[in-house]
C-alpha positions in Angstrom: 27.8 -26.1 -25.2 24.2 -26.6 -25.2 22.0 -24.5 -23.4 19.7 -25.5 -20.4 16.3 -25.9 -21.4 17.2 -26.3 -25.0 15.1 -29.0 -27.0 18.2 -31.1 -27.6 18.8 -31.0 -23.4 15.0 -32.0 -22.9 14.8 -34.3 -25.5 18.0 -36.0 -24.3 17.4 -35.9 -20.8 13.5 -37.0 -21.3 15.4 -40.0 -23.5 17.9 -40.9 -21.0 15.4 -40.8 -18.0 13.1 -43.2 -20.0 15.9 -45.5 -20.7 17.1 -45.4 -17.5 13.9 -46.0 -16.0 13.1 -48.8 -18.2 16.7 -50.6 -17.6 15.8 -50.2 -13.8 12.4 -51.7 -14.2 14.1 -54.3 -16.1 16.7 -55.1 -13.6 14.2 -55.4 -10.7 12.1 -57.8 -12.7 15.2 -60.0 -13.4 16.3 -60.1 -9.5 12.6 -61.0 -8.5 12.2 -63.5 -11.5 15.6 -64.7 -10.9 15.1 -65.0 -6.7 11.7 -66.6 -7.3 13.5 -69.1 -9.8 16.6 -69.8 -7.8 14.1 -70.3 -4.4 11.7 -72.8 -6.1 14.8 -74.6 -7.6 16.6 -74.5 -4.1 13.1 -75.9 -2.6 12.9 -78.5 -5.1 16.3 -79.9 -4.7 15.6 -79.7 -1.0 12.4 -81.5 -1.0 14.3 -84.1 -3.0 17.0 -84.4 -0.3 14.0 -84.3 2.5 12.4 -87.5 0.8 15.5 -89.4 0.2 16.7 -88.7 3.8 13.1 -89.6 5.1 13.1 -93.1 3.1 16.6 -93.9 4.2 15.5 -93.2 7.9 12.5 -95.3 7.6 14.5 -98.2 6.3 17.1 -97.9 9.1 14.1 -97.7 11.9 12.3 -100.5 10.8 15.7 -102.9 10.1 18.1 -101.1 12.8 21.4 -102.8 13.9 24.6 -101.3 15.0 26.3 -102.0 11.8 23.7 -100.5 9.7 23.6 -97.6 11.7 27.3 -96.6 10.9 26.3 -96.9 7.2 23.4 -94.6 8.2 25.6 -91.9 9.2 27.9 -92.0 6.5 24.8 -92.0 4.0 23.2 -88.9 5.6 26.8 -87.3 5.7 27.2 -87.9 2.2 23.6 -87.1 1.0 24.1 -83.6 3.2 27.6 -82.8 1.8 26.4 -83.5 -2.0 23.1 -81.0 -1.5 25.0 -78.5 0.4 22.4 -78.9 3.2 22.1 -79.8 6.8 20.0 -82.8 7.7 18.2 -82.8 10.9 16.4 -86.3 11.9 13.9 -86.1 14.5 12.4 -89.3 16.6 8.9 -89.8 16.9 8.8 -87.6 20.4 10.1 -84.8 18.2 13.8 -84.8 20.1 16.8 -84.8 17.7 18.5 -87.7 16.9 21.1 -86.9 14.3 22.6 -83.9 12.5 24.3 -84.3 9.2 26.0 -81.9 7.2 29.1 -82.1 5.1 31.2 -82.6 8.1 29.5 -85.9 9.0 26.4 -87.2 10.9 26.6 -87.0 14.3 24.3 -88.3 17.1 22.2 -85.9 19.4 20.7 -86.5 22.8 18.4 -84.5 24.6 18.3 -81.6 22.0 14.6 -80.6 21.5 13.5 -79.9 17.9 11.5 -76.6 16.8 8.1 -77.7 18.5 6.3 -75.3 16.0 7.8 -77.0 13.1 7.3 -80.2 14.6 3.8 -80.1 15.5 2.9 -78.7 12.2 4.7 -81.3 10.3 2.4 -83.8 12.1 -0.5 -81.8 11.4 -0.2 -81.1 7.8 2.1 -83.8 6.6 5.0 -81.7 5.6 6.8 -78.2 6.8 8.2 -75.3 5.1 10.1 -72.4 6.4 12.5 -69.6 5.5 14.1 -68.9 8.8 16.4 -70.4 11.6 14.3 -73.2 12.8 13.7 -71.8 16.0 17.1 -70.6 16.6 18.6 -73.9 15.8 20.6 -72.2 13.0 22.6 -68.8 13.3 21.4 -67.9 9.7 18.5 -67.9 7.6 17.6 -71.1 5.7 15.4 -72.7 3.6 13.7 -75.4 5.6 11.4 -78.4 4.1 10.4 -81.2 6.8 8.7 -84.5 5.6 7.7 -87.3 8.0 9.3 -90.7 8.4 6.7 -93.3 8.2 6.7 -96.8 9.8 6.0 -99.2 6.9 4.2 -101.9 9.4 2.2 -99.7 11.3 1.5 -96.7 8.6 2.1 -94.2 10.9 4.9 -91.6 11.9 8.4 -92.9 13.3 9.7 -89.5 13.3 10.9 -86.8 11.1 13.9 -85.3 9.1 14.5 -81.6 8.1 16.4 -80.5 5.0 17.9 -76.6 5.5 20.1 -74.9 2.9 21.3 -71.3 3.3 19.6 -68.9 2.2 23.1 -67.0 1.7 24.1 -69.4 -0.8 21.0 -68.3 -3.0 21.8 -64.7 -2.2 25.5 -65.2 -3.5 24.7 -66.8 -6.8 22.0 -64.2 -7.5 24.5 -61.2 -6.9 27.3 -63.2 -9.2 24.0 -63.4 -12.0 23.0 -59.7 -11.0 26.6 -58.8 -11.3 27.0 -60.2 -15.0 23.6 -59.0 -15.9 24.5 -55.5 -14.4 27.7 -55.1 -16.5 25.7 -56.2 -19.6 22.8 -53.9 -18.7 25.3 -50.8 -18.1 27.2 -51.8 -21.3 23.8 -51.6 -23.4 22.8 -48.6 -21.4 26.0 -46.7 -22.4 25.5 -47.6 -25.8 21.8 -46.6 -26.2 22.8 -43.4 -24.3 25.4 -42.6 -27.0 22.9 -43.4 -29.8 20.2 -41.5 -27.9 22.7 -38.3 -27.7 23.4 -38.8 -31.6 20.0 -39.4 -32.9 18.7 -36.1 -30.7 21.4 -34.4 -32.0 20.5 -35.4 -35.5 16.9 -34.4 -34.7 17.8 -30.9 -33.7 20.3 -29.7 -35.5 18.4 -28.6 -38.7 16.3 -26.7 -35.9 18.9 -25.2 -34.6 20.1 -24.1 -38.0 16.2 -23.0 -38.5 16.6 -20.9 -35.4 20.0 -19.1 -36.6 18.3 -18.8 -40.1 15.3 -16.9 -38.2 17.5 -14.7 -36.5 19.4 -13.9 -40.0 16.0 -13.5 -41.2 15.2 -10.9 -38.5 18.4 -8.8 -39.7 17.2 -9.0 -43.1 19.7 -11.7 -44.4 17.3 -14.2 -46.3 20.4 -16.1 -47.7 20.7 -18.9 -45.1 19.5 -22.1 -46.2 18.9 -25.3 -44.0 21.0 -28.4 -45.7 19.2 -31.2 -44.4 16.8 -30.5 -47.1 17.7 -34.0 -48.6 16.7 -36.2 -45.8 13.7 -38.5 -46.5 11.6 -37.7 -43.3 9.9 -35.6 -41.8 12.7 -33.3 -40.7 13.6 -33.2 -44.1 9.9 -32.3 -45.4 10.1 -29.5 -42.7 13.7 -28.2 -44.0 12.2 -28.3 -47.5 9.5 -26.1 -46.3 11.7 -23.9 -44.6 14.0 -23.7 -47.4 11.0 -22.9 -49.9 9.9 -19.9 -47.4 13.3 -18.8 -47.3 13.4 -18.5 -51.1 10.1 -16.7 -50.9 11.0 -14.5 -48.7 14.5 -13.5 -50.0 12.4 -13.0 -53.5 9.9 -10.9 -51.7 12.6 -8.9 -50.2 14.2 -8.0 -53.3 10.8 -7.2 -55.1 10.0 -4.9 -52.2 13.3 -3.1 -52.5 12.7 -3.0 -56.4 9.2 -2.1 -55.1 10.5 1.0 -53.2 12.9 1.9 -55.9 10.5 1.9 -58.4 7.7 3.8 -56.2 10.7 6.5 -55.1 11.4 7.2 -59.1 7.7 7.2 -59.8 6.8 9.4 -57.1 9.9 11.7 -57.9 9.1 12.0 -61.5 5.6 13.8 -61.1 6.8 15.6 -58.3 9.6 17.3 -59.9 7.2 18.2 -63.0 4.6 19.5 -60.7 7.0 21.7 -59.0 9.0 22.5 -61.9 5.6 23.8 -63.5 4.3 25.4 -60.3 7.5 27.2 -59.8 7.9 28.7 -63.3 4.2 30.0 -62.9 5.0 31.4 -59.4 8.0 33.2 -60.9 6.8 34.6 -64.2 9.1 31.8 -66.0 6.2 30.3 -67.7 3.8 33.0 -69.5 0.3 33.4 -68.7 -0.9 32.0 -72.0 0.5 28.7 -71.3 -1.3 28.4 -67.9 -3.8 26.1 -68.9 -1.4 23.4 -71.1 0.8 23.0 -68.1 -2.1 22.9 -65.5 -3.4 20.0 -67.5 0.0 18.4 -67.1 -0.1 18.9 -63.3 -3.5 17.6 -63.0 -2.4 14.5 -65.0 0.6 13.7 -62.8 -1.5 14.7 -59.9 -4.0 11.7 -60.8 -1.0 9.6 -61.5 0.0 10.0 -58.0 -3.7 9.3 -56.7 -3.6 6.1 -58.9 -0.5 4.9 -57.2 -1.7 5.9 -53.8 -4.9 4.0 -54.2 -3.3 1.0 -55.3 -1.0 0.6 -52.8 -4.0 1.7 -50.4 -5.7 -1.5 -52.0 -3.0 -3.8 -51.4 -3.0 -3.2 -47.7 -6.8 -3.5 -47.4 -6.7 -7.0 -49.3 -3.8 -8.5 -47.1 -5.3 -7.2 -43.7 -8.8 -8.6 -45.0 -10.3 -5.4 -44.8 -12.0 -5.9 -48.4 -15.6 -6.7 -48.2 -17.0 -7.8 -51.6 -20.3 -6.2 -51.8 -22.1 -8.2 -54.7 -25.0 -6.6 -56.8 -26.5 -7.3 -60.4 -25.0 -5.1 -63.1 -24.3 -5.3 -66.8 -20.7 -6.4 -66.9 -20.7 -5.6 -70.9 -21.8 -1.7 -70.2 -19.0 -1.4 -67.4 -16.5 -2.7 -70.0 -17.7 -0.5 -72.8 -17.2 2.6 -70.6 -13.9 1.7 -69.6 -12.5 1.1 -73.2 -13.7 4.5 -74.3 -12.2 6.0 -71.7 -8.7 5.2 -73.3 -9.9 6.2 -76.8 -7.8 9.3 -77.1 -4.7 7.3 -76.4 -5.7 4.6 -78.7 -6.3 6.5 -81.7 -3.2 8.7 -80.9 -1.0 5.5 -81.4 -3.3 4.2 -84.5 -4.2 0.9 -82.5 -6.8 -1.4 -83.7 -9.1 -2.2 -81.1 -11.4 -5.4 -81.5 -14.5 -5.6 -79.1 -16.5 -9.0 -78.7 -19.5 -8.9 -76.5 -23.1 -9.4 -76.2 -25.4 -6.3 -75.8 -26.1 -7.0 -72.3 -24.6 -9.5 -69.6 -26.0 -9.1 -66.1 -23.8 -10.7 -63.3 -23.6 -10.7 -59.5 -20.4 -9.4 -58.3 -18.9 -6.4 -56.7 -19.3 -3.5 -59.2 -16.7 -1.5 -58.2 -14.1 -4.1 -57.5 -14.8 -5.5 -61.1 -14.5 -1.9 -62.4 -11.1 -1.6 -61.1 -10.4 -5.2 -62.5 -11.3 -4.3 -66.2 -9.8 -0.7 -65.6 -6.1 -2.7 -64.8 -6.4 -5.3 -67.5 -7.0 -2.3 -70.3 -4.6 0.0 -68.7 -2.1 -2.8 -68.7 -2.7 -3.8 -72.7 -2.7 0.0 -73.8 0.4 0.1 -72.0 2.3 -2.7 -73.6 0.4 -2.4 -77.2 3.0 -1.6 -79.8 2.1 1.8 -82.0 -0.2 0.4 -84.8 -0.9 -2.5 -82.9 -3.9 -4.8 -82.1 -5.9 -4.5 -78.6 -9.0 -7.1 -78.5 -11.4 -7.5 -75.5 -14.2 -10.1 -75.5 -17.0 -11.2 -72.8 -18.9 -14.1 -73.4 -21.5 -16.3 -71.2 -20.4 -20.0 -70.9 -22.9 -22.0 -69.0 -22.7 -20.2 -65.7 -19.5 -18.8 -66.1 -18.7 -15.3 -67.4 -15.1 -15.8 -69.9 -13.2 -12.5 -70.0 -10.2 -12.3 -72.5 -8.1 -9.0 -73.3 -5.1 -9.4 -75.5 -2.6 -6.9 -77.1 0.2 -7.0 -79.9 3.4 -6.4 -78.6 6.7 -7.4 -76.7 5.8 -11.1 -75.1 6.3 -11.6 -71.3 9.2 -14.5 -71.0 8.1 -17.4 -69.8 10.2 -17.0 -66.2 8.0 -13.9 -65.7 4.5 -15.4 -66.5 4.5 -17.6 -63.1 5.4 -14.5 -61.1 3.5 -11.8 -62.8 0.5 -11.7 -60.3 2.8 -11.5 -57.4 3.0 -8.2 -55.6 5.5 -5.9 -56.5 6.7 -8.1 -59.5 7.3 -6.1 -62.5 8.6 -8.1 -65.5 11.8 -7.3 -66.9 13.2 -4.0 -68.0 13.2 -4.6 -71.7 9.4 -5.0 -71.5 9.3 -2.4 -68.9 11.5 -0.1 -70.4 9.9 3.8 -70.3 6.7 2.2 -68.6 5.1 3.6 -65.7 3.6 1.2 -63.0 4.3 -0.2 -59.4 3.7 -3.9 -59.8 0.5 -4.0 -57.7 -2.2 -3.7 -60.7 -1.8 -7.5 -61.6 -1.6 -8.4 -57.9 -5.1 -7.0 -57.3 -6.8 -8.2 -60.2 -6.0 -11.6 -59.3 -6.7 -11.0 -55.9 -10.5 -9.7 -56.9 -11.0 -12.4 -58.9 -10.0 -15.2 -56.6 -12.4 -13.4 -54.0 -14.9 -13.8 -56.3 -14.2 -17.6 -56.5 -12.4 -17.6 -60.1 -9.1 -17.6 -61.5 -6.9 -15.4 -64.1 -4.3 -16.9 -66.4 -1.9 -15.3 -68.7 -0.5 -16.8 -72.2 2.5 -14.9 -74.1 4.0 -15.9 -77.3 3.9 -15.3 -81.3 4.0 -11.5 -80.5 0.8 -11.2 -78.4 0.0 -11.2 -74.7 -3.2 -12.6 -73.4 -5.0 -12.4 -70.4 -8.1 -14.1 -69.4 -10.3 -15.0 -66.5 -13.7 -16.7 -65.6 -15.8 -16.7 -62.6 -19.5 -17.6 -61.7 -22.0 -15.1 -63.2 -24.3 -15.6 -60.3 
């Protein structure tokens, strides 16, 4: 059952009301036009009858004889019967001489015609009315009056009035309107059915989306809108909705992986710290090894701090709380200090380091943010470079752009992962990530910072080597 107030009910009610109003306007317009046309046609026919009756009466008056009078009465009766009208013939004084209808033509004596009608006819040369002709008729009629001309004198010899019942015209209109109304109701019914079906088709995907949104609120992102194959705006909306659902599902999976990874990454150093501290407290660890174990504890605490800082950075980026404070500084000097901070790790693994940069390159950027970008990229390369492998870093100025590249030999990033590697929480497959620490936030933070500086970062991986490179305006 459709809910009261739903989009479907509102749309269908609106469409039905508009369609019904349109048909009502059409019906009223049709009746008015039909009535006007029918009235005009009736008046035209009456005018012709009145003219014939006037001409015939003029001939009789000018050539009167008893024999001709009988023929005249017969002619008037036939004329009235053919036209479905009543013909009233008046003499020059305005008194009624004859009344003819389909039953015959009857002489009248001492019956006064409608004085107002007769005087108006004499004054204007014609008379038109929709009424009872001064009460002569019991029903309303269309009436047309014309004078009877005296051929010899050129004056009036009398007048004729042709009258047809208005009811006959109304009956005709009722018949026509009945047929029109039947057709109208049939078309209206078909239109309303089509409107119902079209409205249902338009609102069905919206209902599906609403149900999907309820599922999303419960954490289920598997529902999709089937109307994505439609070639219209609703189809485009369905495609966008399904893409959003897929992104949300992917993000939810990444979030779950992130929570699992963070839980594991937090548990490992905390277990290590707790174990060493407990050992030192209960005497299990000899005092001469305190310094050694305190260094391990210090490294684990620093790792926890880095993880917390990255999560805080992500929260700031997403909330828009990060403000880029640009200053001019030497990016080559900054990069040199960062690469030197990894010297012991690189030497311990016999990694060949190749650095190519000018002696100085001043850029206008946020120094702390740029330090985080370079540190994350170097840290990422150090993590994944193979033992006795090669790590290369280069910085160059090309026009008004700074080009930065860093590459390392070792396991490649699969093509399927390359398009997602800068997404938050995303970590490459387990084969590349085996025994590696990370939250899946480092590269996301890198891309966000570079984008805020008006640049972009790319990755390419192949032939046992992976390279990250970015560029943005120097000033």
